[in-house]
N, C-alpha and C positions, 0 to 999 in steps of 0.2 A: 471270418469268424466274428460273431456278434458278442459284445460284452453284455451279459445279462443284467449288470447293474445299471446300465443306461436306460432311463425311463423315458426321457424326452428325446425322441429320435429325429427331431427336426434339424435340418441343416441350415444354419443361419447364413444369409447373404445380404449384401447391401446393393440395391439396384440403382442404376443411373436412370431415374425416371425421365429426365429430360431427353433421353435417347429412345424412349419407348412410347408407344401409342396406347393410352389407357382409356378404357370405357368405365364409367361409373353409372350404374343404373339405380336411380333413386335420388330424389331431390328434397327429401325430408330431413329430419334431425340427424338420422344416422348417416345419410348422404353427406350432410355438412360435416359431421365428425370425421368421416373417411376422407373427404376432400381436404379438410384443414390438416389432417395428419400427413397427407401426401405433400401438400404445398409448404407446410412448416419445415419439412425436411428437404424438399426438392422444389424450390420456388419456381423453377422453369419447367416443371413437369407439364406435359401436354395431356390434358384430360378433357374428354367429352362427357358431359353429364346429360343423361336422358332420363326424364321422369314425367309422369302424367301431371305432376304438380311439383313446382320448384319453389321452395320456401323463400320469402323475401330476404331472410337472413343469409341464405346461401347465395342469392343473387348479390347481396351487398358485399359479402366476403369475396366472391369471385371477381368483382369489378376491378380489383387491383391486380388481376392476373389475366392479361389480354389473350394469352394462349389457351385459356380455359373456355370451352364452348358449352353453352347451355341450350338444351333443346327440350322445351316443354311439350311432350307428346308421348304416345305409347311407344314402348320398345318394339323394334323390328329386327328380325334375324339379320338383316343386312348391316345393322349397327356393329356386328362382330367382325365385319370385313376389315382386314389389315390391322387388327388389334393384337397387342402383345400381352396385355394384362386386362382382366375384367374384375370389377368389384361390384357385387350386388348388395344393395342396401335399401330395398323396398320393404313394405309390410305384407308382401304377397309370396308365401312359401311355394305355391304352385308355379309361379313365374320363375322364381329362383331355380327350382328343380328343372324346369324346362330349359332355361338358359344354360344351366350347368351341364346338362346332357350334350348340348351343342358345343360348348367350349371344350368338353372332353373329346368329342369327335374331331374337333379342329386343332387339338393340342394347344389350346390357349389356357394359360394359367388363370385360375379363378378363385376369388375369395367371396364367401357368402356370409354376410353379417349374421352373427349369432347362430350359425349352423356349422360347427366345426367339422362334422362328418362330410360336408360337401366341399370343404375348402382344400385347395391345393397348397395354400400358404396362409399364414396368419399375419396380421398387422400387430406387431408387438409394441410395447411401450418403449419410448426412446429417451435416453439421456444424452444431451449434447452440450458440450462446453468447447467452443472453438472447433478445432478439427477432430476432437475426440467425440466419438459417437458410440454409445452402448445400446444394443437392442436387448430387450427383456422379453422372454417367452415363458408362459405357464402351460404350454402345449394346448392352448385354447380353453383351459379349465377355469381360469379366474382372472379376467381383466382387472378386477379390483386389486388382487395381489400384485399384478404387474405394475399397476399405477402406484401402489404403496412403495414397491421396490424402486421405482423411478424417482419418487419423491425423496426416499432415503439417500440414494446415490447422488441425486442433484444437490442435496444438502452437504454431503461429505466431500464431494469433489470440488476443489477450490476453483473459483472463477478464473484465476490466472493460470490455469493448466496449459493454456496455449503457449505461454512463455517456455514452459518445460518441454513441450513438444518441439518447439522451434530449436531449443538448445540441443535436444537429443538428435534432431535431424542434422545439425551442424557437426555434432560429435561423430555421428555415423559417417558423414561425408569425409571427415578428416582421418578416419581409421584406415591404416594401410593393412594389407593382408587379404586373405581369402574370407569366404563367408563365415567359416567357423571362428576365425579370429574376431570378426566384427561382432558376432554373437557373444563371444567371451567378454569382450570389452564392454559392450552395452549391458550385459548381465551384471558386471561388476559395478558400473555406474548406477544402474537403477536399483540394485540391491542396497547400495549405500544410502540412496534417497529414502528407501523404505525403513532402513534401520535407524535413521535419524529421527523418525517419528516415534 
């Protein structure tokens, strides 16, 4: 039974990109934006970039990531072989629609820049402080709002949050009892942290 009050029906996941084979089609500004978003979060991600033109800025950025392959040429259907994820970032909507049809047939998840209707998933804004990572989604409606929320959360979450995470991990490991008891104790500890503010 669906809750009618839920507007954003996206299911958030965090992918281990270093274990996936990613194709990025497009070597322009949007391609650079998508590539840097992936590598900022998953520096060991294996990405192949295919584009009729690859911007010098993208080449410069990618040189620090030896596992990233750059191929300046036209897209070929065989580029989709053995891919787990595809991101389309060209300025050619017809090419995007054509590739999206093939990815759908092959059951390959696909993101199409600036075309929410063709996306199987969206790339949200990310807040990261140590091991804490928060993904922000506006259901594809406003990347600007997602960016502003990221900036807000980045400002209010302390830089030393990693210490708190490490301490909570140690507390969790030391708690005796079943799962419910661990939840009860951790709820008490974290509630007191919030109440102190």
